[in-house]
N, C-alpha and C positions, 0 to 999 in steps of 0.2 A: 504494500500500500504506500502510495506516495505521501509525502508530508502534507500536501494540500488536502488529500482525501482524508487523512487522519484528523486534520484540523476541522474539517467539515463534520466528521462523526462526533467529535467532542462537543462542537457547538450544538448539534442536534439533540444531545442528551441533556435534559434539564438538571441543573445543579440541585443536590439534596443537602439538607442540613446535616451537619457532621454526625449526629446520633440517630438520624431518621432511619437508616437502614436496619439498625438493630432494635429500635424502640418498640416496645410492646405496649398496647393500650393499658393505661392505669385503670384497675377495676374501680367501680363505683364504691365509695365508702359507705358502709352500712350505717354509720353514725350520722349521716348528713341530716336527715329529717329530725332526729332527736336533738341534735345541737341547734338546728334552725329553730325548733320549738322553744328550746331552753333559752336561746339568746334573743329571739325577736318577737315571740308571740305575746299578745296581751293575755292569753289564757294562762301562760306560765306565771305571769305577774299576779293575776287575779287569784290563782291557786295558792300562791305563797302568802298573799295578803289574808286570805281566808284561814289558812293554817295558823298564822300568827295571831289573828283575831280570836280564834278558838283557844289558843294557848293562853291568852290573857284572861279569858273567862275561867279556864281551868286553874290558872294560878291563883286567882282570888278564892276559888273554892278550896284549893289545897291549903292556903294560908289559914283558913277558918276551921280546918279539920286536922286535929293533932294526930289522928291515926293514919293520915294519908302519907304514903310513900310510893314513889315510882320505881323503887329498886328493891323488890321483895327478896331477891337473892342476896344482894350485898348489904342491905340495911338490916343488921342483926341487933339483938339486945333492945334496950330501951332507947327510943329515939324521939319521943313526943316533944321533949323540951330542947332538942338540939336546934341551933339556928337554921333557917331555911336556905336551901340552895336549889339551883336548877343546873342541868348538864346539857350542853349543846355540842354537837359535832360542828366542824368549821366548813370544810369543803362542800359546797353546794347545799349547805344548810344555812350558813350565814354569808359565805362569800361565793359568788358565782364565778366558776372557773371556766366558763364556756369559751373564753378567748384562747385558752390552751387547747381545748378540744377542737376548736375551729382551725387553729394553726396546724394541728395534726392532719385534719382533712385536706387542707389546701397544700400542705407539704407532702402528702402521701406517706406520712409516717404514723407511728403509734406511740403510746406512752413509753417513756424511758426515765429512770431516776435522774439522769443528768439533765435532760431538757426540762423535766418537771421542776427541779431545783432552780434552774435558771429562770423559769417562769415565775416561781414564788418570789425570787429576789427582785424581779422586775416590778412587783407590787402593782399588777395590772387588774386585779380583781375589782369587782363592784359588789356592793351589798345586795343580798337577796331582798326584794321588797318586803317591808314589814319587820325585818330582823332587828335593825338598829332600834326602832321605836319600842319593840317588845322587850329587848334586853335592858334598855334604859328604864322602862316601866318596872321591870322586875327589881332592878337595883334601887329604884326610888321607894320600893316597898320593903327595903331591908333584906332582899334576897341576894345571896352571893351567886354570881353568874360564873360557872365553870365551863371552860372550853376543853373538851377531850377530843383530841385530833390525832390522826396518824401522820401529820406533818412531822418531820424529824427535828432533832435538836438543832441541826444546822439551819433549818428553815424557820425556827421559832422567832428569832430576832426580827427578820423582815416582816413576818406575819403579824407579830404584836404591834410593830410600828404602823403597819397598814391598817390594822383594826382600830387602833387609837385614832388614826387620822379619819377613819370613817365614822367614828363616834361610839364604838362599842365600849361598854364599861369593862375595865381591866383589873378590878379587884383591889385597888389601892395597895395596902401593905400585905396582901395575900397573893401568892402566885397562883392565878386561876387558869393559866394556860398549860395544860398537861400534854406535852408532846410525846410521841412514841419513843421508847428506849431512853427516856430521861432517867429512869431507874431500871435496874436489871430485870425486874419482872413486869415492866410496862411494855408488853408486846403489842402487835397489831390488834389482838383481841383486847377489848377495853374493860373487861370485868375487874381487873386488878386496880385500875384507876378509879372506877366507880366505887370499889370497896374502900380505897384510900380516902375518897371524899366522904363516904358514908360514916367513917369513924367520928367525924366532927360535925356533920351537917345532916339535916333531914332533907332527903332528895325529893323535891315536889314534882318535877317534870323532867322528862328527857325528850330531846328533839334531835332528829337526824334524817338522813336521806337513804340510809342503808340498814338492813336488819341488824348488822353488827353494831350499830349505834345503841342498841337496846338490849341485846343478848349476845353471849359468846357462841350460842348455837346457831350461827348464821351460815355455816358451810354445810355441804352435803348435797344430796340429790334434790331434784325438784319436789319429790314427795316428802322427803325429810324436812325441807324448808317450809312446806305447806303445813306440816304438823306443828312445827314451832309457831308459825303464824296463828294457827287455829287455837293452840293451847293458850296463847296470849290474848285471846279475843277481848277480854275485859279491859285491857290496857289501851287498845288502839282508839285514838280520839279522846281518851280520858286522861291518862298521865304519860302516854307515849304518843307523840305527834310527829307525823312523817311529812317531810317536804319532798315533793315529787322531783325525781331526777331520772330521766330516761336515757342519759348519755353513758353511764358506766355504773358499776356496782357489782355486788356478789350475785345478783340475779343473772348477770350476763355470763358468768363462768359456770353456773350451776348445771346447764345442759351438758357440758363436757367435763363435769366433775372437777373443775379447777385444775385440770391437767394442762399446764402452760407449755409442756414439752411437745404437745400436739402441734402440728402445722396449722397456720391460720385457715387453710382450706378444710382440714379435718374439724377444727373447732366450729367453723361456719356450717359444715354439714350437720353436725350434731345439734346445733342451735336450730337449724331448719327442721330437723326431724322432731324437735320438741314442740313445734307449732301444731295447733289443731285447726286443720283447714276444712272449709266447705268442700263438699265433693263435686261441686259444679252442676248438680242436678236440682 
């Protein structure tokens, strides 16, 4: 082939972006609608406002009833005359972390401890609607507001700074922010931290977005989790109040039994199999 013919061939072939030849389409992120709801919907905001309005009603009832405790497992011995306290989870109970979830969707990535810590340090969260007003109301009634979170010791400083800036009461001379691993027995399960609080306070309410914010029996199969939920029927909406969070949580890993060694494809398949679908007829 002459040099002129070769040049004509090269001109005839359209130039491709450097990575186009090997690029594979990025699969749709299963979390898109959940994060969109969490971040943009008025329904999410209204849901949170309703939950915190209910919490204020229940708080007043609890203050008037010396026999009331939200922690029947951890609250042992005589507790009627202990000073009152409430326990709240932080992530997506008080602070909306949807900016991190949205970043993962747009970047085509998923949760990692490194990027999560970077996100926490950026102090990008916004308060869940109703959360600041409720915690301030509780503090005004002489109720100690405890934050039991699985944010780490490293993440405690920037989180406390952010929460103060948003207006959350932080306990004055009492350390009310109990991070994961601050003490040797403070694991991701929160029972030991609830017990730590219950030694000195009557726990009136617990608020969270995940079953593990209320009981350590949050892992297991779908059937096992449903039994835990059913056995706690008297607590829901009474002294255990849930803030809706469809973006992540122990619900998501239950269908694949929390086996994070499985491939994303295998996890997704088992989640799909857990769905109860219309037969189309």
